[in-house]
N, C-alpha and C positions, 0 to 999 in steps of 0.2 A: 626657320629661315628669317634672318634679319639683315637688312641692307637699306641703304639710302635710295638706290635706284629701284623702282618697281620692276618686277619681272614682266615678261610678255606671255600671253596665253592664247593658244588656238585650241578650240574644243570641237570635236565632232559631235554635233547635237542629235543627229538621227531623228527618230520619230518624236512627235509631240508627247507621246505616252511616257517618255522618260521623265516628264515633269511630275508624274504621279506614281512611278514605279520604283520599287527598291530592287536594284540590280547591280551588277558589277560596275557598270558605267556610272550610275548615279552615286554609288558609294565613293568612287574615286573623286567625282566632282565635290562631294561633301568634304572629303579629306583635304582637297585643295583649298577650299574655303577656310578651313581651320588652320592650314599650314602656311599659307601665303601671308605676307605682311598686309595688314588691313589697309585698303586703299582709301584715299581721300574721296575719290570718285572713280567711276568706271566709264571708259569710252568703249562702246560695243559696236563692232562692225559685223552685221548679220547678213547672211545670204538672202534674207527675205525683205530687204529694204533696198530697192533698186530705183535709181533716178537718172535723169539726164543732168550731168554735172553732179557735184558732191553737195549733200545737204546734211547739216547738223541740226538735230532736233532741239529747239530752244523753248522749253516748257518748264514751268515750276513743278507740274504734276502730270507726267505723261500717262496716257491711258494704256491699259493692257489690251493689246490687239490679238484677237483670236483668228489668225489668218490661215485657217485650214477648214476642212469639212470631212464628214464621215466618221468622226471620232465620238467617244462617249460624252454625254452632257457634262460630266464632272470636269472635263477639260475646259469647256466653255464657261464654266462657273468660276474658274480660277481668276483671281485678281492678284497682280504683283504691284503693290502701291509704292514702289520706290520713288523718291523724289527725283526730279530732274535737276539740271544745273545750267541755267542760262549763262552763268559765268564761264563754265567749261565749254559750252557750245560756242561762245564768242571766241574763246581762246583757240579752239580748233579751227575756226574760220580764219582767224588771224594768221595761224601757222600755215594754212593751206593756200592763202592768198586768193587770187581771182577765180580759181577753179571751184571755190566753195561758197555756199551761202547758208543762212539760217532758214529754218522752216518750222512751222507749227502744225504741219499736216501729217504727222506720224506720231508714234508713241513708242511702246516696247512690243515688238513682235515676238512670236514664239521662239525664234532663233536666239533671242535675248533672254526672255523670262523663263523659258523652260530650263535653262542652265542656271540662271542666277537665283531662282527660288530654291534650288538645291544647295548651291554654294553659300548663299547669303539669305537664309530663310526669313530673317527679320525685316528684310526690304528697307533697311535704314541707311544704305549707301547710295548717294546720288548716281544716276545712270543717264548717259547721253548716247543716243544712237547716231552713227554716221553712216550715210548711205553708200552704196556701191555705184560707180559709173562704169558699166561694162564695156563702154566704147574705148577705154584706155588699154594700152598695151601692157604686157606683163611688167616691163621695166617701169612704166608710169605707175602701175599699181604698187610696186616696191618703193618708188620715189615718194608716194603718199606716206608710207610708213616712215621713211627717213625724215620727212617734214614734221611728223607727229612725235618723233623720238624724244624731244625735250619734255614732253608730258611725263615721261618716266621719272624725271628728277623732281617732278612737282606732285608726286604721290598719286598719280593716275595709273590705274591698271588698264592697259590696252588689251581688249579681249576680242578675238576673232572667232566667229561661230559659223561653222559650215560643215563640209565633209570632203575629205581628200578624194574619195571615190563616191560618186553619187549618180546612180543611174536607176531611176524608178521603173523604166521599161523592162529592165532585165531582172527585176526582183524575183527570187525563188523563195516563196514563203517557207519558213522553217529551216532553210539551209544556213548552216553556220560557216562552212568552208567558203572562202572567196572564189568567185569565178576566175578562170585563168587570166583574163585581161585585168581584173581588179587586183589580183595578187601581184602581177608584173608591175603595174603602175605604182601601187602603194610601196613596193619594195624600192623602186627607183627614187621616189620622193623621200623615203626613209633614209636612203643612203646619202642623199644630198644634205638633208637637214642635220642628221646626226654627225656628219663630218664637217659641219659648219660652212658648207659650200652653198649658202643661201642663194647666191646669184645663179647657181646652176639651174635653179627652178625657172629662170627666165626662158629656158628652152624646154619647159615641161611638155610642150606639144610634140616634141621629138621623142619622148619616152615611149617605150613599148606599152601598149594598152591605153594610151592617153585619150584617144577619140571616144571610146565607149565609157571610160572612167570619168571624163570631164565632158560629157555630151552637151552640157550647158555650164558656163563657167562661174555662175554666181556662188556655188558652194565652195569652189576652190580659191577664188580671189581673196577672201579674207585671210587666208594663209599668207599670200604674197604681201598684203598690207602689214601683217604682223611681223613677218620676217624682215621687212624693210626697216623696221624700227630697231632691229638688233645691232649690236656693235661687236667689235672683234674680241671682246672679253666674254661674250655670252656663250654658254654651252646649252645644248638642247637635251631635254629629258622627255622621253616618249611615254605616253600612258594610254590606256584603253586601246592597245593595238589589237583590234579584233574587228570582225565583220558581222553584219546581220543581213540575212536574206540574200547573201551571195554578192550583192552589188552595192552595198552601203558600208563604207568604212567609218568606224567610230574613233579612229586614231586621233589623239591630241598631242600637242607639244607645249612644254613649259620651257621658256628660255630665260636664263638669269646669269648674272656674272658672279655668282657665289658657288 
């Protein structure tokens, strides 16, 4: 894939264990890292960085945040020493205007580094995280993406990391087949995205199965941010269209105009 405009990427990151496991999901992430044009920097919008107002992390060297518990020590030992980019952080704030500000009170959480260490194991591409403001409407979330869209022409990969279906209360350990509500909601989202009807997701709360699938919105909102940065020439490619534990979707989408 070669092009001037960077693609857009939404990844279903699932369990932190994907950071250290060799499975179908992580092999696809690795292939994406090899296939996509090398970005000048990455703007990551993760489900695990939530603030009042939007905050862009402005650090030369962001810390690796282990924002989970109950997992093996080897996960807590992981460091992903990618540099930050104060320049990109300031550019993001300039694009977003008064709704955004710089912060030094975060780093790279597992929604970012668990995916990036597989895609870009050398940790040599600058990464900036942008927070979620969950008080915003679905339209406002997509408008954030629209404001960020110029970054695509500046060599910046906009990466959303979350899950289209994410309900930890309904987990069935070892179950591969999605629960009925999860299947219905994921299929409705899939139809809108693959047909290029991104604004159809403004009404995702009306989709069958939406309430249990998006019982808290932080894992879904990064998809809205990413889709907001798409244009009429983009087409969507689905990957990792599968489920774990019945109520956790690993689906990802790559959007590009080639």
